[in-house]
Phi, psi and omega in degrees: 000147176265140177283145177278136187275149176254163184284345184296327180293311179292320178302314181297326177290317184286321185254015178052044177059024176273111185274359181299319180294319179297320178292319181298318182269359181055055182255131173275113184286354177271001176286160173265154184306324181290349180268355177281139175276169186297320180296317179296317179297316180297314180296322179294317179291325177296317178298320179295316179296320177295323180293319184275348172082000000 
């Protein structure tokens, strides 16, 4: 069986293990991607775009 992935692994790769964004957006990193609502996903992608410039 394959384990189902959580967002914390990808989050740590994208944000270099900086937990400030997760705290700011109040995101539980143990959630699976399908459990994120649209607003949270949008805010997370906006933060990533701002970070990368």
